[in-house]
C-alpha positions as a Markdown table, in Angstrom:
| # | Residue | x | y | z |
|---|---|---|---|---|
| 1 | Met | 136.7 | 207.9 | 110.3 |
| 2 | Thr | 138.7 | 210.8 | 111.4 |
| 3 | Glu | 139.2 | 211.0 | 115.4 |
| 4 | Asp | 141.4 | 212.7 | 117.7 |
| 5 | Arg | 141.0 | 210.0 | 120.0 |
| 6 | Cys | 142.6 | 206.5 | 118.9 |
| 7 | Arg | 139.5 | 204.1 | 118.6 |
| 8 | Leu | 138.8 | 200.5 | 118.3 |
| 9 | Tyr | 138.5 | 198.8 | 114.7 |
| 10 | Leu | 136.9 | 195.5 | 115.1 |
| 11 | Ile | 137.3 | 192.8 | 112.4 |
| 12 | Thr | 134.7 | 189.9 | 112.4 |
| 13 | Pro | 136.2 | 186.5 | 113.4 |
| 14 | Pro | 137.3 | 184.1 | 110.5 |
| 15 | His | 134.3 | 182.3 | 110.6 |
| 16 | Leu | 130.7 | 182.8 | 111.7 |
| 17 | Asp | 128.6 | 181.0 | 113.9 |
| 18 | Glu | 125.0 | 181.3 | 115.2 |
| 19 | Ser | 126.5 | 183.2 | 118.4 |
| 20 | Phe | 127.9 | 186.0 | 116.0 |
| 21 | Val | 125.1 | 188.3 | 116.6 |
| 22 | Asp | 124.7 | 188.1 | 120.2 |
| 23 | Arg | 128.3 | 188.4 | 120.4 |
| 24 | Leu | 128.4 | 191.2 | 118.4 |
| 25 | Gly | 126.0 | 193.0 | 120.1 |
| 26 | Glu | 127.9 | 192.5 | 123.4 |
| 27 | Ala | 131.0 | 193.8 | 121.9 |
| 28 | Leu | 129.1 | 196.9 | 120.6 |
| 29 | Ala | 127.5 | 197.4 | 124.1 |
| 30 | Gly | 131.0 | 197.3 | 125.5 |
| 31 | Gly | 132.5 | 200.8 | 124.7 |
| 32 | Asp | 133.5 | 202.6 | 122.2 |
| 33 | Ile | 134.2 | 200.9 | 118.6 |
| 34 | Ala | 134.4 | 202.8 | 115.2 |
| 35 | Cys | 133.7 | 200.4 | 112.9 |
| 36 | Leu | 133.4 | 196.7 | 112.0 |
| 37 | Gln | 135.0 | 195.1 | 109.0 |
| 38 | Val | 133.4 | 191.9 | 107.7 |
| 39 | Arg | 136.5 | 190.0 | 106.8 |
| 40 | Leu | 135.5 | 186.2 | 105.6 |
| 41 | Lys | 138.0 | 184.5 | 103.3 |
| 42 | Asn | 137.1 | 181.7 | 101.0 |
| 43 | Val | 133.4 | 182.0 | 101.3 |
| 44 | Asp | 130.7 | 182.7 | 98.6 |
| 45 | Asp | 129.1 | 186.0 | 98.4 |
| 46 | Thr | 126.0 | 184.7 | 100.1 |
| 47 | Glu | 127.7 | 184.0 | 103.4 |
| 48 | Ile | 129.4 | 187.5 | 102.9 |
| 49 | Ala | 125.8 | 189.3 | 102.3 |
| 50 | Arg | 124.4 | 187.2 | 105.4 |
| 51 | Ala | 126.7 | 188.7 | 107.7 |
| 52 | Val | 126.2 | 192.2 | 106.3 |
| 53 | Glu | 122.7 | 191.9 | 106.7 |
| 54 | Ala | 122.9 | 190.4 | 110.4 |
| 55 | Ala | 125.5 | 193.1 | 111.6 |
| 56 | Arg | 124.1 | 196.2 | 110.0 |
| 57 | Pro | 121.3 | 196.8 | 112.3 |
| 58 | Leu | 123.4 | 196.7 | 115.3 |
| 59 | Cys | 126.2 | 199.0 | 113.6 |
| 60 | His | 124.1 | 201.5 | 112.5 |
| 61 | Ala | 122.2 | 201.8 | 116.0 |
| 62 | Ser | 125.7 | 202.3 | 117.7 |
| 63 | Asp | 127.1 | 204.7 | 114.9 |
| 64 | Val | 129.5 | 202.0 | 113.8 |
| 65 | Ala | 130.7 | 202.0 | 110.3 |
| 66 | Leu | 130.1 | 198.7 | 108.4 |
| 67 | Ile | 133.2 | 198.1 | 106.1 |
| 68 | Val | 133.7 | 194.9 | 103.9 |
| 69 | Asn | 137.1 | 193.5 | 103.1 |
| 70 | Asp | 138.6 | 192.9 | 99.8 |
| 71 | Arg | 135.6 | 193.4 | 97.7 |
| 72 | Pro | 135.0 | 196.8 | 96.3 |
| 73 | Asp | 131.9 | 195.6 | 94.0 |
| 74 | Leu | 130.3 | 193.6 | 96.7 |
| 75 | Ala | 130.6 | 196.6 | 99.3 |
| 76 | Ala | 128.6 | 198.8 | 96.7 |
| 77 | Ala | 126.0 | 196.2 | 96.0 |
| 78 | Leu | 125.5 | 195.7 | 99.6 |
| 79 | Gly | 125.2 | 199.3 | 100.4 |
| 80 | Val | 127.7 | 199.4 | 103.0 |
| 81 | Asp | 129.8 | 202.4 | 104.5 |
| 82 | Gly | 133.1 | 201.3 | 102.9 |
| 83 | Val | 135.6 | 198.6 | 101.7 |
| 84 | His | 139.3 | 197.9 | 102.7 |
| 85 | Ile | 141.3 | 196.7 | 100.2 |
| 86 | Gly | 145.0 | 195.2 | 100.4 |
| 87 | Ala | 147.6 | 194.7 | 98.0 |
| 88 | Glu | 146.2 | 192.0 | 96.0 |
| 89 | Asp | 142.6 | 193.6 | 95.7 |
| 90 | Gly | 143.0 | 196.0 | 93.2 |
| 91 | Ser | 143.8 | 199.7 | 93.1 |
| 92 | Tyr | 142.3 | 202.4 | 94.9 |
| 93 | Ala | 141.4 | 204.3 | 92.3 |
| 94 | Asp | 139.2 | 201.1 | 91.2 |
| 95 | Ala | 138.1 | 200.9 | 94.7 |
| 96 | Arg | 136.9 | 204.4 | 94.7 |
| 97 | Ala | 135.1 | 204.0 | 91.6 |
| 98 | Ala | 133.0 | 201.0 | 92.8 |
| 99 | Val | 131.7 | 202.4 | 96.1 |
| 100 | Gly | 131.4 | 206.3 | 94.9 |
| 101 | Pro | 132.9 | 209.6 | 96.6 |
| 102 | Asp | 131.3 | 209.5 | 99.7 |
| 103 | Ala | 132.0 | 205.5 | 100.8 |
| 104 | Ile | 134.8 | 204.9 | 103.1 |
| 105 | Val | 138.1 | 203.6 | 101.2 |
| 106 | Gly | 141.0 | 202.2 | 103.3 |
| 107 | Val | 144.0 | 200.8 | 102.3 |
| 108 | Ser | 146.6 | 198.3 | 103.6 |
| 109 | Cys | 150.2 | 199.2 | 103.3 |
| 110 | Tyr | 152.0 | 196.9 | 105.4 |
| 111 | Asp | 155.3 | 198.5 | 106.4 |
| 112 | Ser | 155.7 | 200.7 | 103.3 |
| 113 | Arg | 156.1 | 204.3 | 103.9 |
| 114 | His | 156.0 | 204.6 | 99.8 |
| 115 | Leu | 152.9 | 203.0 | 99.4 |
| 116 | Ala | 151.3 | 205.0 | 102.2 |
| 117 | Leu | 151.9 | 208.0 | 100.6 |
| 118 | Glu | 150.7 | 207.1 | 97.3 |
| 119 | Ala | 147.6 | 206.0 | 98.8 |
| 120 | Ala | 147.1 | 209.1 | 101.0 |
| 121 | Glu | 147.9 | 211.5 | 98.2 |
| 122 | Ala | 145.3 | 209.4 | 96.3 |
| 123 | Gly | 142.4 | 210.3 | 98.6 |
| 124 | Ala | 142.4 | 207.2 | 100.9 |
| 125 | Asp | 140.1 | 207.5 | 103.7 |
| 126 | Tyr | 142.8 | 205.8 | 105.8 |
| 127 | Ile | 145.9 | 203.9 | 105.9 |
| 128 | Ala | 146.7 | 200.3 | 107.6 |
| 129 | Phe | 150.0 | 199.7 | 108.8 |
| 130 | Gly | 151.4 | 196.3 | 110.3 |
| 131 | Ala | 151.7 | 193.5 | 111.5 |
| 132 | Phe | 152.9 | 195.1 | 114.8 |
| 133 | Phe | 153.3 | 191.6 | 116.7 |
| 134 | Pro | 153.1 | 188.3 | 115.7 |
| 135 | Thr | 149.3 | 187.1 | 114.7 |
| 136 | Ala | 147.5 | 183.6 | 114.4 |
| 137 | Thr | 144.8 | 185.5 | 112.3 |
| 138 | Lys | 146.7 | 185.4 | 109.3 |
| 139 | Ile | 150.4 | 185.0 | 108.1 |
| 140 | Pro | 151.7 | 189.2 | 107.9 |
| 141 | Pro | 153.9 | 189.9 | 105.1 |
| 142 | Thr | 155.8 | 192.3 | 106.9 |
| 143 | Arg | 156.4 | 193.5 | 110.2 |
| 144 | Ala | 155.8 | 197.4 | 111.4 |
| 145 | Asp | 157.4 | 199.3 | 114.0 |
| 146 | Leu | 156.2 | 202.2 | 116.2 |
| 147 | Asp | 158.7 | 204.7 | 114.3 |
| 148 | Leu | 156.3 | 204.0 | 111.3 |
| 149 | Leu | 153.5 | 205.4 | 113.5 |
| 150 | Arg | 155.3 | 208.5 | 115.0 |
| 151 | Trp | 156.6 | 209.2 | 111.0 |
| 152 | Trp | 153.2 | 209.1 | 109.8 |
| 153 | Gln | 151.8 | 211.1 | 112.4 |
| 154 | Ala | 154.7 | 213.8 | 111.7 |
| 155 | Met | 153.9 | 213.7 | 108.2 |
| 156 | Val | 150.3 | 213.2 | 107.4 |
| 157 | Thr | 146.9 | 213.8 | 108.5 |
| 158 | Val | 144.9 | 210.9 | 106.9 |
| 159 | Pro | 144.2 | 208.3 | 109.9 |
| 160 | Cys | 146.4 | 205.4 | 110.2 |
| 161 | Val | 145.1 | 201.8 | 111.5 |
| 162 | Ala | 147.4 | 199.6 | 113.5 |
| 163 | Ile | 146.7 | 195.5 | 112.7 |
| 164 | Gly | 148.3 | 192.6 | 113.8 |
| 165 | Gly | 148.2 | 190.7 | 117.1 |
| 166 | Ile | 147.2 | 193.8 | 119.2 |
| 167 | Thr | 145.9 | 193.0 | 122.7 |
| 168 | Ala | 144.6 | 195.2 | 125.3 |
| 169 | Glu | 148.3 | 194.3 | 127.1 |
| 170 | Asn | 150.4 | 195.8 | 124.4 |
| 171 | Cys | 148.2 | 198.2 | 122.6 |
| 172 | Gly | 149.4 | 201.1 | 124.6 |
| 173 | Asp | 152.5 | 201.7 | 122.8 |
| 174 | Leu | 150.7 | 201.9 | 119.6 |
| 175 | Val | 148.4 | 204.4 | 121.0 |
| 176 | Glu | 151.2 | 206.7 | 122.5 |
| 177 | Ala | 153.1 | 206.4 | 119.1 |
| 178 | Gly | 150.4 | 207.6 | 117.1 |
| 179 | Ala | 147.9 | 204.8 | 116.1 |
| 180 | Asp | 144.1 | 206.5 | 115.1 |
| 181 | Phe | 142.6 | 203.3 | 115.1 |
| 182 | Leu | 143.4 | 199.6 | 116.6 |
| 183 | Ala | 142.6 | 196.6 | 114.3 |
| 184 | Val | 141.6 | 193.9 | 116.6 |
| 185 | Val | 140.2 | 190.2 | 116.2 |
| 186 | Ser | 141.0 | 187.5 | 118.5 |
| 187 | Gly | 142.1 | 190.2 | 120.9 |
| 188 | Ile | 138.2 | 190.8 | 121.4 |
| 189 | Trp | 136.2 | 187.5 | 120.2 |
| 190 | Asp | 138.7 | 185.2 | 121.9 |
| 191 | Tyr | 138.8 | 187.1 | 125.3 |
| 192 | Arg | 137.7 | 184.8 | 128.2 |
| 193 | Pro | 135.4 | 187.1 | 129.9 |
| 194 | Gly | 134.0 | 187.8 | 126.5 |
| 195 | Pro | 133.6 | 190.7 | 123.9 |
| 196 | Gly | 132.0 | 193.3 | 125.9 |
| 197 | Ala | 134.7 | 192.9 | 128.3 |
| 198 | Ala | 137.5 | 193.2 | 126.0 |
| 199 | Val | 136.2 | 196.2 | 124.5 |
| 200 | Arg | 136.1 | 197.7 | 128.0 |
| 201 | Ala | 140.0 | 196.5 | 128.2 |
| 202 | Tyr | 140.9 | 197.9 | 125.2 |
| 203 | Asn | 139.3 | 201.6 | 125.8 |
| 204 | Ala | 140.7 | 201.7 | 129.1 |
| 205 | Lys | 144.3 | 201.3 | 127.7 |
| 206 | Ile | 143.4 | 203.8 | 124.8 |
| 207 | Asp | 142.4 | 206.2 | 127.5 |
| 208 | Lys | 145.7 | 205.8 | 129.3 |
| 209 | Gly | 147.8 | 205.7 | 125.9 |
| 210 | Met | 145.9 | 209.0 | 125.0 |
| 211 | Ala | 147.1 | 210.5 | 128.2 |
| 212 | Arg | 150.6 | 209.6 | 127.9 |
| 213 | Arg | 150.5 | 211.1 | 124.1 |
| 214 | Asp | 149.0 | 214.2 | 125.2 |
| 215 | Leu | 151.6 | 214.8 | 127.7 |
| 216 | Glu | 154.6 | 214.1 | 125.3 |
| 217 | Leu | 152.9 | 216.6 | 123.0 |
| 218 | Arg | 152.8 | 219.2 | 125.7 |
| 219 | Gln | 156.1 | 218.6 | 126.6 |
| 220 | Ser | 157.7 | 218.7 | 123.1 |
């Protein structure tokens, strides 16, 4: 998941209905997306498996990595591209052992530089920081700021994901500060013109933010 250009990291809606596949297809057709994380809370494994099997052909046809949240064991059983773990989902070492050496393992580190450095040194493929803005998707345990992204880019080569209340309107500063990926949920699925239009809007703002980042680097 290493890229020079900041990219979208799409997360499924909290609840899926029969329109999910069509809406996912619309989002993927809207522009560049790096990965899809299947994040479904308080459901049984069969529902997660159904979501994965529904999303898999669309994701792989678009070269989009498919990741499961929280469950390294289920990620391994379903043969997805990786897993994302939080502070309460077990250790990085256990997740890596479950999914194998070639799968993606991402780790939420909230606003903790210490946890992020530990995870990066252990071998995490990416670090997630947040929440950067208020979000209705979940109650974030911490708030992160732009200086955290700037510090990470100056210190470490492991990619970082910014998460939490990110919209097409507020994402530009995150891109400029050094986010490698923008994790988005409601900003895509609840966008009134539709998920495809949302993806186009985000990517337009990403391009502008990358232009400002590149200019700042040339001037430094």
